[in-house]
C-alpha positions as CSV (number, residue, x, y, z in Angstrom):
1,X,13.6,-118.6,-79.4
2,X,15.5,-116.2,-81.6
3,X,13.8,-113.0,-82.8
4,X,14.5,-110.0,-84.8
5,X,14.6,-108.0,-81.6
6,X,17.5,-110.2,-80.4
7,X,19.2,-109.6,-83.8
8,X,18.8,-105.8,-83.3
9,X,20.1,-106.0,-79.8
10,X,23.2,-108.0,-80.8
11,X,23.9,-105.7,-83.7
12,X,23.6,-102.7,-81.5
13,X,26.2,-104.2,-79.1
14,X,28.5,-105.1,-82.0
15,X,28.3,-101.6,-83.4
16,X,28.9,-100.1,-80.0
17,X,32.0,-102.2,-79.6
18,X,33.2,-101.2,-83.1
19,X,32.6,-97.6,-82.4
20,X,34.3,-97.8,-79.1
21,X,37.5,-99.3,-80.6
22,X,37.6,-97.4,-83.9
23,X,36.0,-94.0,-83.5
24,X,38.4,-91.0,-83.2
25,X,36.2,-89.4,-80.6
26,X,33.1,-90.2,-78.6
27,X,31.0,-87.9,-80.7
28,X,28.2,-89.6,-82.7
29,X,29.5,-88.3,-86.0
30,X,32.8,-90.2,-85.5
31,X,31.1,-93.3,-84.1
32,X,28.8,-93.5,-87.1
33,X,31.7,-92.9,-89.5
34,X,33.6,-95.8,-87.8
35,X,30.6,-98.1,-88.2
36,X,30.1,-97.0,-91.8
37,X,33.7,-97.8,-92.7
38,X,33.8,-101.1,-90.8
39,X,30.6,-102.6,-92.2
40,X,30.2,-100.7,-95.4
41,X,26.8,-99.3,-95.0
42,X,25.4,-95.8,-95.5
43,X,25.2,-93.1,-92.9
44,X,21.5,-93.6,-92.0
45,X,21.9,-97.4,-91.8
46,X,24.9,-97.0,-89.5
47,X,22.9,-94.6,-87.3
48,X,20.0,-97.1,-87.1
49,X,22.3,-100.0,-86.2
50,X,24.1,-98.0,-83.5
51,X,21.0,-96.7,-81.9
52,X,19.0,-99.9,-82.1
53,X,16.3,-98.5,-84.3
54,X,16.8,-100.9,-87.2
55,X,13.7,-103.0,-88.1
56,X,15.7,-105.9,-89.4
57,X,19.3,-107.0,-89.6
58,X,20.7,-108.6,-92.7
59,X,22.9,-111.6,-92.1
60,X,25.8,-110.2,-94.1
61,X,25.7,-107.0,-91.9
62,X,26.0,-109.1,-88.7
63,X,28.7,-111.3,-90.2
64,X,30.8,-108.3,-91.2
65,X,30.3,-106.7,-87.8
66,X,31.3,-110.0,-86.0
67,X,34.4,-110.4,-88.2
68,X,35.4,-106.8,-87.6
69,X,35.0,-107.1,-83.8
70,X,37.1,-110.3,-83.8
71,X,39.7,-108.6,-86.0
72,X,39.9,-105.7,-83.6
73,X,40.2,-107.9,-80.6
74,X,43.0,-109.9,-82.2
75,X,44.9,-106.7,-83.1
76,X,44.5,-105.4,-79.5
77,X,45.8,-108.7,-78.1
78,X,48.8,-108.6,-80.5
79,X,49.5,-105.0,-79.4
80,X,49.3,-106.0,-75.7
81,X,51.6,-109.0,-76.2
82,X,54.1,-106.9,-78.2
83,X,54.1,-104.4,-75.3
84,X,54.8,-107.1,-72.8
85,X,57.6,-108.5,-74.9
86,X,59.1,-105.0,-75.3
87,X,58.9,-104.5,-71.5
88,X,60.7,-107.8,-70.9
89,X,63.4,-107.0,-73.4
90,X,64.0,-103.6,-71.8
91,X,64.1,-105.2,-68.3
92,X,66.6,-107.8,-69.5
93,X,68.8,-105.2,-71.1
94,X,68.7,-103.1,-67.9
95,X,69.6,-106.0,-65.7
96,X,72.4,-107.1,-68.0
97,X,73.8,-103.6,-68.1
98,X,73.4,-102.7,-64.4
99,X,75.0,-105.6,-62.7
100,X,76.6,-108.7,-64.3
101,X,76.1,-110.6,-61.0
102,X,72.3,-110.4,-61.4
103,X,72.6,-112.3,-64.6
104,X,71.8,-115.7,-63.2
105,X,69.6,-118.7,-64.0
106,X,66.3,-116.8,-63.6
107,X,67.2,-114.2,-66.2
108,X,68.6,-116.9,-68.4
109,X,65.3,-118.8,-68.2
110,X,63.3,-115.7,-69.2
111,X,65.7,-115.0,-72.0
112,X,65.4,-118.6,-73.2
113,X,61.6,-118.4,-73.0
114,X,61.6,-115.3,-75.1
115,X,63.9,-117.0,-77.6
116,X,61.7,-120.0,-77.8
117,X,58.7,-117.8,-78.5
118,X,60.7,-116.3,-81.4
119,X,60.9,-112.7,-80.1
120,X,64.6,-112.5,-79.5
121,X,67.1,-112.0,-82.3
122,X,69.5,-114.6,-81.1
123,X,68.7,-118.4,-81.1
124,X,69.2,-119.2,-77.4
125,X,66.8,-122.1,-77.0
126,X,65.5,-125.0,-79.0
127,X,61.8,-125.8,-79.1
128,X,62.3,-128.9,-77.0
129,X,64.5,-127.2,-74.4
130,X,64.1,-128.9,-71.0
131,X,64.6,-125.6,-69.1
132,X,61.3,-124.3,-70.5
133,X,59.3,-127.1,-68.9
134,X,59.0,-125.0,-65.7
135,X,57.0,-122.4,-67.6
136,X,54.3,-124.7,-68.8
137,X,50.9,-124.5,-67.1
């Protein structure tokens, strides 16, 4: 059975996650401002949602909070992937520059995998490249 208490608890968790990801500092003033900007509610309503003291939760508030949390998670995942790709590109450049003898089939496969993913500037691999079959799960 779903109750208003469950709605309040879910909204409190969503608001805490929004505040954790978007607030400039851990102070309540910044956390409430982050919720206010993310959901589009007033100061007192954001405080009630964050502290779990709201008597009811409107569906549009919960929908906006869920969408914002999903958007923040996607952005974080994209930043993480971009960081990994940047690391791999730096490692490839270092290995190419340090010793040409190290440039072998393993580095070539990583390079072709990055090219197939579309993150390298040069077209090294086609989408149906047989060398990439080793990387599939």
